[in-house]
C-alpha positions in Angstrom: -22.6 28.6 -7.1 -23.6 25.3 -8.7 -20.0 24.7 -9.9 -18.6 25.4 -6.4 -21.2 23.1 -4.7 -20.2 20.3 -7.1 -16.5 20.9 -6.5 -17.0 20.6 -2.7 -19.2 17.5 -3.2 -16.7 15.7 -5.4 -14.0 16.4 -2.8 -16.2 14.7 -0.2 -17.0 11.7 -2.3 -16.8 10.9 -6.0 -19.6 8.4 -6.6 -22.7 10.2 -5.2 -22.2 13.5 -7.1 -21.6 11.6 -10.3 -25.0 10.0 -9.8 -26.7 13.3 -8.9 -25.4 15.4 -11.8 -27.4 13.8 -14.6 -30.5 14.0 -12.4 -30.0 17.7 -12.0 -29.5 18.1 -15.7 -32.7 16.1 -16.5 -34.6 18.1 -13.9 -33.6 21.4 -15.5 -34.7 20.1 -18.9 -38.0 18.6 -17.7 -38.9 21.8 -15.9 -39.3 23.3 -19.4 -36.6 25.9 -18.9 -35.2 27.8 -21.9 -32.2 26.4 -23.8 -30.0 29.0 -22.2 -31.0 27.9 -18.7 -30.4 24.2 -19.4 -27.1 25.0 -21.1 -26.1 27.2 -18.2 -26.8 24.4 -15.8 -24.8 21.9 -17.9 -21.9 24.4 -18.2 -21.9 25.0 -14.4 -21.8 21.3 -13.7 -19.0 20.7 -16.2 -17.0 23.6 -14.7 -17.4 22.1 -11.2 -16.1 18.7 -12.5 -13.1 20.4 -14.3 -12.2 22.4 -11.2 -12.3 19.2 -9.1 -9.9 17.4 -11.5 -7.5 20.4 -11.5 -7.5 20.8 -7.7 -7.2 17.1 -7.2 -4.3 16.8 -9.5 -2.6 19.8 -7.8 -3.2 18.1 -4.4 -1.7 14.9 -5.7 1.4 16.7 -7.0 1.8 18.5 -3.7 1.4 15.4 -1.4 2.8 12.7 -3.7 -0.3 10.5 -3.5 -1.7 8.5 -6.4 -4.4 10.8 -8.0 -5.8 7.8 -9.9 -6.5 5.8 -6.8 -10.2 6.9 -6.3 -11.0 6.4 -9.9 -9.5 2.9 -10.0 -11.5 2.0 -6.9 -14.7 3.3 -8.6 -13.9 1.2 -11.7 -13.1 -1.9 -9.7 -16.4 -1.6 -7.8 -18.3 -1.2 -11.0 -16.6 -4.2 -12.6 -17.1 -6.3 -9.4 -20.8 -5.4 -9.4 -21.5 -6.2 -13.0 -19.2 -8.3 -15.1 -16.6 -9.5 -12.5 -16.0 -13.2 -11.9 -17.4 -12.8 -8.4 -20.5 -10.8 -9.3 -21.6 -8.3 -6.6 -25.1 -7.8 -8.0 -27.2 -10.8 -6.8 -30.9 -11.0 -5.9 -30.1 -12.4 -2.5 -27.6 -9.6 -1.7 -30.0 -7.0 -2.9 -32.8 -8.4 -0.7 -30.5 -8.5 2.3 -29.4 -4.9 1.7 -33.0 -3.8 1.5 -33.8 -5.6 4.7 -31.0 -4.0 6.6 -31.9 -0.6 5.1 -35.6 -0.8 6.1 -34.6 -1.9 9.6 -32.1 1.0 10.0 -34.5 3.6 8.7 -37.7 2.0 10.1 -40.7 0.4 8.5 -42.7 3.6 9.0 -40.2 5.6 7.0 -40.4 3.0 4.2 -44.2 3.2 4.2 -44.1 7.0 4.1 -41.7 7.0 1.2 -43.7 4.4 -0.7 -46.9 6.3 -0.2 -45.4 9.6 -1.3 -43.0 8.2 -4.0 -45.2 5.9 -6.0 -47.9 8.5 -7.0 -45.3 11.1 -7.8 -43.1 8.8 -9.8 -46.2 7.6 -11.7 -47.1 11.2 -12.5 -43.6 11.9 -13.7 -43.5 8.8 -15.9 -46.7 10.0 -17.5 -45.1 13.3 -18.5 -46.0 15.5 -15.6 -44.0 18.6 -14.9 -41.5 18.0 -12.0 -41.9 20.1 -8.9 -39.0 21.0 -6.6 -39.9 18.3 -4.1 -39.7 15.8 -7.0 -36.0 16.6 -7.4 -35.4 15.6 -3.7 -37.5 12.5 -4.1 -36.0 11.2 -7.3 -32.4 12.0 -6.2 -32.9 10.3 -2.9 -34.5 7.2 -4.4 -31.7 7.0 -7.1 -29.0 7.0 -4.4 -30.8 4.3 -2.5 -31.3 2.2 -5.6 -27.7 2.4 -6.9 -26.1 1.7 -3.6 -28.4 -1.3 -3.0 -27.0 -2.7 -6.3 -23.3 -1.8 -5.9 -22.4 -0.6 -2.4 -24.7 -2.7 -0.3 -24.8 -2.5 3.5 -21.3 -3.1 4.9 -21.7 -5.5 7.8 -25.3 -4.4 7.9 -24.5 -0.7 8.1 -25.9 1.4 5.2 -23.3 4.1 5.2 -23.5 4.7 1.4 -27.2 5.3 1.6 -27.0 8.1 4.3 -27.0 11.0 1.8 -30.4 9.9 0.6 -32.2 10.3 3.9 -32.2 14.1 4.2 -33.3 14.4 0.6 -36.2 12.0 1.1 -37.2 13.9 4.3 -37.2 17.2 2.4 -39.4 15.6 -0.2 -41.8 14.4 2.4 -41.9 17.8 4.2 -42.3 19.7 1.0 -44.9 17.6 -0.7 -46.6 15.6 2.0 -49.2 18.1 3.3 -48.0 17.9 6.9 -51.3 18.8 8.4 -51.2 19.1 12.2 -54.9 19.4 12.5 -57.4 22.3 12.7 -56.0 23.3 16.1 -52.3 23.9 16.1 -52.0 23.1 19.8 -53.9 19.9 19.6 -52.1 18.8 16.5 -48.7 19.6 18.1 -49.5 17.7 21.3 -50.7 14.7 19.2 -47.5 14.7 17.2 -45.3 14.8 20.3 -47.3 12.1 21.9 -47.1 10.0 18.8 -43.3 10.3 18.6 -42.9 9.4 22.3 -45.3 6.4 22.0 -43.5 5.2 18.9 -40.1 5.4 20.7 -41.5 3.3 23.6 -43.0 0.8 21.1 -39.6 0.3 19.4 -37.9 -0.3 22.8 -40.5 -2.5 24.2 -41.5 -4.8 21.3 -39.0 -5.2 18.4 -35.9 -3.9 20.3 -32.9 -4.0 18.0 -33.7 -6.3 15.1 -30.4 -5.6 13.5 -28.6 -7.3 16.4 -30.8 -10.3 15.9 -30.0 -10.6 12.2 -26.3 -9.6 12.4 -25.3 -11.7 15.4 -28.0 -13.9 17.2 -29.4 -15.5 14.1 -26.0 -16.2 12.5 -24.8 -17.7 15.8 -27.8 -20.0 15.9 -27.2 -21.2 12.4 -23.5 -21.8 13.2 -24.2 -23.8 16.3 -27.1 -25.8 14.8 -29.8 -24.2 17.0 -33.4 -23.4 16.1 -32.7 -20.4 13.8 -36.2 -20.5 12.3 -37.8 -20.3 15.7 -35.5 -17.5 16.7 -36.4 -15.6 13.6 -40.1 -16.1 14.1 -40.1 -15.1 17.8 -37.5 -12.4 17.5 -38.5 -10.7 14.3 -41.7 -11.8 12.6 -44.0 -11.7 15.7 -42.7 -8.4 17.0 -43.1 -6.9 13.5 -46.7 -8.0 13.4 -47.5 -6.7 16.9 -45.6 -3.4 16.2 -47.6 -2.9 12.9 -50.9 -3.4 14.7 -50.0 -1.0 17.5 -48.7 1.5 14.9 -52.0 1.5 13.0 -53.8 2.2 16.3 -51.4 5.1 17.1 -52.0 6.6 13.7 -55.8 6.4 14.1 -55.5 7.9 17.6 -53.4 10.8 16.3 -55.9 11.5 13.6 -58.8 11.4 16.0 -57.3 13.5 18.8 -55.1 15.9 16.8 -56.4 15.7 13.2 -53.0 14.5 12.0 -52.8 13.6 8.4 -51.5 10.1 7.4 -48.2 11.7 6.2 -47.7 13.6 9.4 -48.5 10.5 11.4 -46.1 8.3 9.5 -43.4 11.0 9.9 -44.0 11.0 13.7 -43.9 7.2 13.8 -40.7 7.1 11.8 -39.0 9.7 14.0 -40.1 8.0 17.2 -39.2 4.5 16.2 -35.8 5.5 14.9 -35.2 7.5 18.1 -36.0 4.4 20.1 -33.7 2.2 18.0 -30.9 4.9 18.3 -31.4 4.9 22.1 -31.0 1.1 22.3 -27.9 1.2 20.1 -26.3 3.9 22.1 -27.0 2.4 25.5 -26.5 -1.3 24.5 -22.7 -1.3 24.9 -22.0 -2.9 21.5 -20.7 -1.8 18.2 -23.4 -0.5 15.8 -21.3 0.1 12.7 -18.8 -2.4 11.5 -18.7 -5.8 13.3 -22.2 -5.1 14.6 -22.8 -6.5 18.1 -19.2 -6.6 19.4 -19.2 -5.8 23.1 -15.5 -5.8 23.7 -14.5 -9.1 22.2 -12.3 -7.5 19.5 -10.2 -5.7 22.1 -9.9 -8.8 24.2 -8.8 -10.9 21.2 -6.3 -8.2 20.2 -4.9 -8.3 23.7 -4.4 -12.1 23.6 -2.6 -11.8 20.2 -0.5 -8.8 21.4 0.9 -10.9 24.3 1.8 -13.7 22.0 3.2 -11.9 18.9 6.6 -10.3 18.7 6.9 -6.9 17.0 7.8 -8.4 13.7 5.4 -11.4 13.7 2.6 -11.6 11.2 -0.9 -12.8 11.8 -4.0 -13.5 9.7 -6.8 -11.5 11.4 -9.9 -9.4 10.5 -9.5 -5.7 9.8 -10.6 -4.5 13.3 -7.8 -6.6 14.9 -5.3 -5.1 12.3 -6.3 -1.7 13.6 -6.2 -2.6 17.2 -2.8 -4.5 17.1 -1.0 -1.7 15.2 1.9 -4.1 14.2 3.8 -3.4 11.0 3.8 -7.0 10.0 0.0 -7.5 10.7 -1.7 -6.2 7.6 -5.1 -6.5 5.9 -5.5 -9.7 4.1 -7.3 -10.1 0.7 -10.9 -11.0 1.2 -10.5 -14.0 -1.1 -8.0 -15.6 1.3 -10.5 -16.3 4.0 -12.4 -18.8 1.8 -9.4 -20.4 0.1 -8.3 -23.4 2.2 -5.1 -24.1 0.3 -4.0 -20.5 0.4 -4.8 -20.3 4.1 -2.8 -23.5 4.7 0.2 -22.0 2.9 -0.1 -18.7 4.9 -0.3 -20.4 8.2 2.8 -22.5 7.4 4.9 -19.4 6.7 7.5 -18.9 9.5 6.6 -15.3 9.9 2.9 -16.0 10.7 2.5 -16.7 14.4 -1.2 -16.3 14.9 -4.7 -16.0 13.3 -8.1 -15.1 14.4 -11.6 -15.2 12.9 -15.1 -14.1 14.1 -18.7 -14.2 13.0 -18.8 -10.5 14.0 -16.8 -9.7 10.8 -16.4 -12.9 8.8 -19.0 -15.0 7.0 -19.9 -18.4 8.3 -18.0 -20.0 5.3 -14.9 -18.0 6.1 -15.1 -18.9 9.8 -15.5 -22.6 9.2 -12.7 -22.6 6.5 -10.1 -21.0 8.8 -11.2 -23.1 11.8 -10.8 -26.3 9.8 -7.5 -25.4 8.3 -6.0 -24.2 11.6 -7.2 -27.4 13.3 -5.2 -29.4 10.8 -2.0 -27.5 11.7 -0.5 -29.2 14.8 1.5 -26.3 15.9 -1.5 -24.0 16.4 -3.5 -23.9 19.6 -7.1 -22.5 19.6 -8.2 -20.0 22.3 -11.8 -18.8 22.3 -12.1 -15.2 23.2 -15.8 -14.2 23.2 -17.0 -14.5 19.7 -13.4 -14.8 18.3 -11.6 -18.0 17.6 -7.9 -17.1 18.1 -5.1 -19.5 16.9 -1.7 -19.1 18.5 1.4 -20.8 17.0 3.5 -22.6 19.5 7.3 -22.6 19.1 8.8 -25.8 17.8 10.2 -28.2 20.5 13.9 -27.9 21.2 
């Protein structure tokens, strides 16, 4: 069963199972199992890995795809994040990843995991015998830590971290003493009320702070507006007010329903995350990649589609490549966006008839570089489409 589970997991994604396997082996060893049990676990994990390699190789032979592709990608990501010329592991990047992660999962969830995780990790470090919930906790925290270093949050979206969330919730449920009070009915009503109050709190006070960080704040910096004031009024003050109200809700839940601190934090985390999810689903904007796009990408793609012939090329972000569906409009290397000379050569190519850039997807440095280079090309005309700057190449005069 262990081998089969690992086989399926590796077919879903290579990186996370590779991270989990040594944790499972260490858990079996630290639990004090017999040599036969530990050896059996190691053998089952090795068998699952071998079965994956065999089935993946057979699939590649059958379909003709390059079976080494995922492994090259994994190696490239590791090199980029450690010894590459453009190092991916930087304190600023890690701090920003943690900020996005906390805002996605919620400060109450972060407080809950801190309160549960620190004592348990301290006990394990001092040689304590690991319990089943410790396996969930350590595995979830390891996934979060590794992907904060290497994967990051793509455009603010922590997609790599998602497998950690159910593991951490299982750890909280198993080891957090989810006391609903001496009276089950009173505790249950208090828990439901706390969830609803937390959802209303999220909607009414902080709203969607990810939209502020991913779009509003960056636009303010780009246009020379008061970014510090926006950050203070839109993020810091709401965070302080939300924390004060949350503490009051926890105290009320404990007094009326006897909720433990762990149960109260879980209710707060559930409610505030539900409130954020409701805002995201009803806001009419993208909440994954190019966070905050409210239709500008489709409008920019429509402008380019009317201008480009079927065989014309264009330098555009990935979402416009997808929307245009033109064979000559392909994904450009990320390095190109910040290389003024390379951009100048690309824009001068006869096949290139358009370009586009947006703060929704590109960095501010990339946006200013392409905007400056395109402005220096007399045969390109700029058209602003929402948050996109679109550059259309005019035909030469007769």
